[in-house]
N, C-alpha and C positions, 0 to 999 in steps of 0.2 A: 455443617456436617452433612454426608448424603445419606438417601433411603438406604441404601444398602448397609452403611455403616450401622443405622439406628435397627437392621434388622438383630444386630448383635451385640449390641453397645446401648448403655443406657443414656440420658442425657448429660452425664455428670462424665462419661466416658468408662464407667467401668463397666465390666462384662455382665450380661444378663444371663440368670441364672439356669443352667443346664446346655446352654448352649454348645461349651466344650466338649462333651460329650456327644451330641450329635454330630459335631462338625470337626474331626480330627485334624484337618487344615488346619484350622482356626487355633487349635491349641499350640500346633509346631511355630507358629508364627507369634501367638500370644506369652507364649509361657516361654521364654527362651531367656538365654543369656548371652547370646551372639547377636552382636550388632553388626549388620550387614550391610556396607551400602555405596553406593558410586560417589565417589567425590567430583564427577565431573558435572553431575546431577544437583551439586549442593551451590549454594549462591554464599551460604558461609558454615565453615566449618562448628559454630558455635551453635546452630540451630538443632543439631543432633538431637533428637528426642528416644533413638533407639526402637522406634515405633515405624522407620521409612518403608521397610521393606513390607509391614501389614499394610499402611495409607496405599502405599503402592497398587498391590492387590486390590484395595477396595477402588481406587480409580480405576484400574481397567473393570471391574465389576459395571461400575456407574456409566463406563463410555459404552460397553456391550449392551446395557439397556438402551441408551442412545441409539446404538446401532440397528439394535434390533426392531425399535419402531419405525425408524428410518426406512430401513431394506425390508420390513415385515418379514424379519426371521422366522421359520416356524419354529416349534417349540422343542424338537429333536433339536437342529441344529445350534440353538440357543444353549441348550443343557449341555450338549458335548460342548461348546466352547465357554461356557461358565462353568465347566468343572475341570475344565483342561488349567483354568487363569486362575483358580482358588489353588490347585495343586503346584504351580509348576516352580512356586518361589521356596516351598516348604523346607529344600535342604538349607535355606540360609537361617533357618531358625531351628528349633528344638533345646533340651536342657542341653547340657553336659553329658550326662550317661547318657541321653538318647543319641547325642553325636558321636558319643564314642564308640558304639554300637553299629553305627551307621559304618564308621572310618573300618570298624574290625570286617565288616560283612565287603569291603573294599569299594564302597560307592565315594567316588571324587568330588566331596563335598564343592572345592571350588569350581568345579565344572557343572553349575547348579540345576542346568536342565537335565542331565543324564541322571544325575544323583537324585533327582526332585522324582523323576519317571519309577525309578526303584523303589524310592519310599511308598510311591502309591501303591504299586505295583505288590508290595509288602502289605499293604494294610487292605485292599478292597481286593486283594486277588485279580486285577483285572489287567490283560496285557493284551488288549487290544487296540482300537482308533485312539482312546484319550491316552494310553501309554504313550504310543508313537507321538501325537501332539504333544505332550509333555516334554518327550526324549528330542522333540528337535523347535522347541521351542526357541525363540529367538533368534535360529538360524538365520532364516530370510533375511531379517534387518542386518544382522553381521556379515552377511554376505555382502550384501550393498554397501558394506562401509568398507569392503575387501578386508576383514578382519579372518573370515572362514571360505574355503575352498566351496564352490556348489555342489560338488558329490556331498558333503556331508549332509546336501536332504534327501537322501537316497532311500531312507525309513520311510518318507510320504508316499513315496512308487508304491508301498504296498496295500495303502489304505484306499479300497475300493468303495465307492460314494459316491451317489450322481450328486450330491451337493457339497462336491470336496474343495470347490474354489469358494463358493460360499461361505465354507468353515475354515479356509485358511485365510481370504480377504479378512475377514470378522475377527477373526482370532490376533493376526497380523495388527490389524488396526487400531485394537484395544491395546494390545502389547506396548507399540511404540507410540500412540499419543497419549498413553499415560505416563512416559517417561517425558515427550517433549511435543507440543504440539505441534510448531515451527517444523521440527523433523520429519511430521508425518507430512506434512503439505509439501513439504520439499521433495519427497522421496515414495510419494505412495502411487505413482506411474510406473517408478522402477521395481516397487513390491509386484503388483498386479503383472507386470511384465514379467518377473520372473517366478511368479506361481504360474502363469500360463505354460512357463515353460517347463515347470513341475509336472502338472497336470499330463502334458502332454511325453513326458517319458525325458525331458531334455537336458542333460545334467552336465552341459558343456561349459568348461571355464571361460572366466572373465579372463582377459588378459593381463599379463603381468604389469603393464603400463596403467591400465584401469584401476587395477587394484591400489597401486601403489599412488595414484592420484586420490584417491578416496580416503587412506589410510592418513595421507600428509596433505589434507585440502589447502594449509597455507603456502603449500612449497609451487612456486608458475609453471615450473620446469625442472625436466628430472636427466641427469647424464645417462647416456647408455650403460653404464657400467654400475649406476645405481639401480637399474630394474632388472640388469644380470643377474646381479647380486641377490634381490628378492626370488626373482625367477627359480635363481639352480639352488640359494640355502636356506630359504623363509617358506614361499609359499608352499612347495610338494611335499613338505615335509611337517608343518607346524600350524597349528589353529592359533589364532591370536585372540588376547584377552585383554582388554582395559589398555590397548597399545595407544590409543589418540592420548584419552584420558593422562596418561602418565608420561607420552613424549611430543606430544603437540609444540610445546616451548623449547624444544630442541630444534638444530638444525640439522637437515639430511646427512651431512658428516659427520655430527656427532650421535645421531640415530646408528647409523651402519656402526660406528666404534663399539657403541653398546653393544649391539647385536652381536656383534663379531667374539668380544669378551663374553657374551653370555652364550655362544657357542662353543667359546676353547673351553669355557666351565663344565658344558654339558658331556663334551667329549673327552676330559679328564676323568669326569665321573663315569663312564663307559655305562651311566643306565638307559633305558630309552626311553624318551621324550616327545610328546606328543602336542604338549599343549605350552606356549610361551605366557605365561601369568604377569601382568605387569601392574595386578593392582596393588603388591608392598609399593612399591614405588610410587603410585599413583598416590596414596593413603601418605605417605612419607614428606611428597614433595609439599603438601599443600598448608597453610595456615591463616588463620583472621588476622588481617590490617585492616584498622579503623571499619570494621564491623562486618566487611566484605572479604570472601575467601580471595585467596593469591596464592602465587607458587612463591615458595618458601625460598628468596632469590640468594640465600648467602649459601644453602645446600645446593642451589642451581650451580653458583659459581666455582663451588667445591670440586663438584661435579665436574664441569666445563674443566675444571685444570687437569682430573684426572683422565679426561678424556685426552688431552693432549699431549700427556705422559704418564702413561700407567704405572708405569716404576716410582710415584711419587708418594709420599708417607701420609697416616693421617685419613686416608679415603680406599677403598676398592671395591668391587666389584661383588655382590653377594647373591647368588643364586644356589638356592635349596629346591633340592627336587624331590616330588611325593607322589604317588601314584600316578604316575605318567606327566606329570605337570612341573614345569620348571618356572617357580617364582624368582622374579627379578626386582633386585634392590641394591641400594648401597649400603655400605657400612662404614662407619667413621669411627676413628679412634677418640677415645675419652675424652681426651683433651679436645678434638675437634667437637664433639658434640657439646660441651661446655660453652667452645667459642659459639656455635650456634646459637644455644640458647641464651646466650649472654647477647649477639646481636638482635635477636625476636624482640629479649625484653626490653633492648634499649631503644631499639626504635618504637615500639608501641609506649614507653615512656615518653617520648618525646624531651627529654632534659636532652639539654645543651651538650653537658660533660660526656653523657653516655655516647649520644652522635658522635663525638671526637674519637672517642674509643672507640668506634669499630672501625676507623681509619685506620689507626694504630695495627690494632689486631688484625686488620688483613695484610697490610705491610709487612707485619710478620711472619704471616705464614705464607705470603708469596700467594695469595690465591689472586681469582684475575679482578680487577679494579682499576680504574682509569680516572683522569682526572672530569669526564664527562660523566662516571656514573652515580645516578641519584639513587641505586638501588628500585626500591619499592615506590619511590618518589619522582621514580625518572619519566614515567607517561604524565603524571601532572609537572611536573619541570619541562621539558618539552612542549604539553599544550600552551601552557602560560607562554614560554618563549616564542613560539611559531606565533600567536597571538599578538602578544607585545613587539616584535620584530617583524612581521610577514613584509609590511611596505619596504623598509630599507631594506631588508634584504634582498628582497626581488628587484630593488632599483640599480644597485649596485652593479650587478652582470649586465647592465647595459653598456657599462664603459669598457666591456674588453674588446682588445683588440692581438690582429696577431694569428697566426695561425695555430697556437697554442696555448693553454691557459694552466694555472697550478692552483689549485685550491688547498691554501696550508691549514693542516688540521682537520683532515675530512668528517672525524668524528664516525658519525651514522649515514654519510653520504646523501645527506639530503642535496647540500649545494652544487655536489658532482652531477645528480638526477638533474637538475633544473640547468644546470650547464649545458650537459649532454641535449638536453630536449630541446634549449636556447640555439645552441651551434653544435648543429649533428657533423658539419665540417672541419670542427677543429679537434685537436689533440686537448681531450683532457683530463688532465692528472693530479691523483689527489696525494697528501702527503700526512702524516702522522709520525710522530715519536716513537708511539708506541707499536709492536709488533704483533700484539694482539688486536690492536685496533687494524691494522693493514691487513691480518689474517680474517679478520669479521669481513669486512670489506671484500675481499676477493672474495668470499662466501657469498656473499650478495651480489657481487658482478656476475658469478659463477650461474647462480640461482633465477637471478632475473635478466639475464642476456644483455650485462650492459658492456658498451665496449671504451667507457673511461679506464684509465690506469693507476695503479696505486704504488707507493715505494714508502719504506722508509725514509726520513729523512729529517732533519733540524737546521734550517736556517741560521740559528746562532752559531752552528761549528763549520757550516761549510756554503759554498754557491751551489748553485744546479748545473749541470752540463749534461745535454746540450741547454741551449741558451730557449729561453722561450718568450714568449708575447705579452704574455697578461701573468701576475701572481696576485691573486686576491687572500689578504689577511681578514677572514670575517669572524668577530668575537674570540681573537685566537694569540691579539699582540699583549692584550692582559693576562692571559694564561702563562703568556714566555717571560714576560715582566715579574708575575708574581711566583714563576715556581723554578724561574733557572737560579743553580746557585753559583755566585760570583766568588770573588777574594774577598768582596765586602757583604754577602750573602745575597738572599733574596732581596726583592724589591730593588734591583739597581736598574737605572735607565738604560746604560750603557749592553742588557741585554739585550733589549728592544733595538737599539741601534746597531749592535752587531748583526739581529736578525733582518733589519731593512737595508743597510748596506750591501750584504752578501744577497738579497733578493734583486738589489740594484745592480749588483753586477751581473745577475742571473739572465737579465733581460736583454732583447734585442734591441737594437735602437729603434724609437720609436716605441719601444713595450711600455707598457703601464704597471704601477703599484695601485693595488685598490685596497683602501682600509674601511673596513665599519667597526669601529669598536668605541668603549668607554671615553670620553673626555673630561678631561681637568679642569676646575674653573678657575679663570684669571685673578689673581689678585688674591686677597685674605679679608674678610668681614666675618662676622656673629651671625648663625642662623640659631632658632630655637625650636625645638618640637615639643609638642604638649602630646602627650600619649593619651588613649582613650582607654585604655586601661593599665591597671598594675602589672599586668603579666608583659606589658611593652616595655614599662622600663625595666623590667628585670633582664628582658633581652638585651636591651641597649647596654646595663652594667657588665653583663658577660661578654658581649662585641667591645667594649672597651677595654676588657682584662686581654682579650683572645685576640685582636688585630693586631698585627704587626707593622704595616702599612704605612704609607706617607712619614716616610722616616726623616722627608725636611721641613716636619712641623715639631716643634718643640711639645713634647707631652700635656706642657699645663694649659697649652692655648687649644689642644686638641679640645677638650673639653673644658669650660668656665665655671659651668655652673651646673647642679643637679637640685630640685626643686622636688624633695618626696611628696610633699601635699598637694601640689597641683599637678603632680607627675608629667613635669617641665622639666627640659635638658638644654643648656646651650652651649654651642662651641662652633670650631672653625668652620666654615662652609665647604670645604672642602672633607672634612672628619663626619659632618650630617650628611652630606650627600653620598658618602660610601657608607657610610649605616643604612642612609634610605634604600639605596638598590642591592642592598644584602638582606635588607628586613622583608622588601615585600617578597622575597623565595618562600618566606615562611621557616620555622624551626627546624624541619626535615631534611634541608640544604643548607641549613646551619654550615654544618662543621666544614664543606666543601666552600661555600662563599665568603667566610670568614678569613678564609687563606690568600684572597685575591683583592688586589686592591683595582679597580674598575678603571679608576682616571689616572695615566701616568706620565700624561704629556698634554699641556694647553693647544689649543687651534694654533695659534700663534706659534706655539714649540714647533708644532710640526711642520710649518712652512717653514719656519728659520733652519730646521735639520734639513729638510728638501732641497733648499735654496744653498746651502752649504754643499751637498752632492750634485748638485749643477742641475737639478731638476727642475723641471715645467710644472706648476701648480696646475691642473683642469679644472678641479672643482675642489674646493675648501668649505665646509660648514656643518656647524653645531646645531642638535636640535634635541628637543625633549620627546621623548618616545611616549604618548598618551596613554599608555597601559600603566605606566609608572603614579601616574598621579591617580589615575581612578582606582588602583590597588591599595595604592598608601592613603586615599582619602578616607576609605572605611576606618584607617587604625590610628592615623594620625591627623593632628594640625600644623600646619608649619606656618612659624610667626618671624617676623622681621624682629629689630632691635628694639623696636617700639612699642611690640606686642600685635601688631596689625598681622593679616594673612598675608604671608609672602608667598611669592611665585616659586616653584622647585627650579634648582638649577639643571642646565641642560645635563642629558645622561649619556648623550652618544654624536660621534662625530663620522663625518665620510671625507676621507680624502682621496684625491687621484692625481695622482705624481707620474708623469711621462717621462721617458728618458731620452 
């Protein structure tokens, strides 16, 4: 702990005797039943101690000591800044009775700089420089983040002090550095520039484009109608609180919808509102996953459903108006709340049966989810997927011919971006069977300024018109095979054949079908797995019960033996291969992966099919992605029928067929 901490606390963390009588600001911050914290600054929601505001103030005082020594601050300047820092957060503290009194007096406790200034004046009787500094506490930083108009700094013009710049610079350095050293390093020049303007009496506003870019730093480009919406409806009328922490994970179209619905609620209320406060949404949108703070992806998916159609049941925007502030959140039906709680606990438990239930519940409620959505495991999944398959994914685009190329099942649009970069003169088209995926891709296209096009299309159902030069099936045919419902159910090879025939008929002469996907092992022979933990064997037993693919292999041959003592299982090579390349993704992806059969054609069966179509095979090769044995080697030993170490069966193939 720091020297400032030990001014007021003993080594064990208890308050020193008599300090609260002498330091009223400290009493407000320590004797409080109000836990107030910005979720944006937390690494883990579980790390909340109730002392976050107090420790933040202590950090500001520590930084002030450093700044005073470095910049040789005079005692008067340091005292002004120190007193300001001590009192600037007191509105976040206080006992319930004190807070009730402050509310009765009309102090807007949610706008803590204003309320803290009034509390300071009540206690000290001072309405001078320090009162003004507390009242404008943090506004410089909020201006630079785009949240507040520059004119909000007008009270600072009243301060007449030869050392005004020194006071404001040191004060703002303490405020911002205590929140984040990185943020201070990135914006300190902007802080100094704005303070120079304020001292010169210049309160001219930043442009709407500038403010919008600061509010939404993840957005690369803004459309004119976005800028005009904020310029007309938001910036002149409202101060924004906790905007980025609540809305940074939504795209601009979604943000505009949330804001429009908020404005509608304000207009219906007929009340005067000056502040849009998104802290309730920020607080409710996060939870801990694997010990770190994450967006509650379940709530976010449900909110996204509402944003697309505000008439849906189970969720609605929730705007409460108090003391000139509109507090924005979403309210969910009791059933929906239970669903969210269930999904969170199921995810934390890691139990496979619960993981599978999440999918069922999402389908039942009609919330956004697609075959590629791994929820909070999505980042981990995509990182692993890119590590495992980057080489072959990149190499297949070298086979593209013709003036146009189609990426089937575009998902997040990674391959579309690669194609556009590699072939700037070609027409690049993305397809997906999900209208929601296409909508998201169009948002990405508009946001990032891409030229590729996207459309809803399913090659199982139809050809594409007009004809094209190349069609790429990258890790998508096994999805078609696994999820397409036919007269014979799922896992029927006719679904793949229909898709490939329609794709072939969609090609110009000389055009190519380019495939990168799983491959089935030729023949049948036994292969054994020796697990390194009992949990691995449990995973395998679940897989035996849940996997419905490989309909061509009799059930008794899929798994021929299980040895509980040695944690060893033996089965048909194709069943073992399918299991291994599901097991590598872990329990969190199990609910999705167990529904899919990765290998459906052997390499020879691919060749025979394309020969029947009359296609010319340009390239055909099967391979083992090195990432699979690297990952699986930590979990299993692979053995042949004699108990010797065995080679992993090939996982993938690349097929290039020309019309």
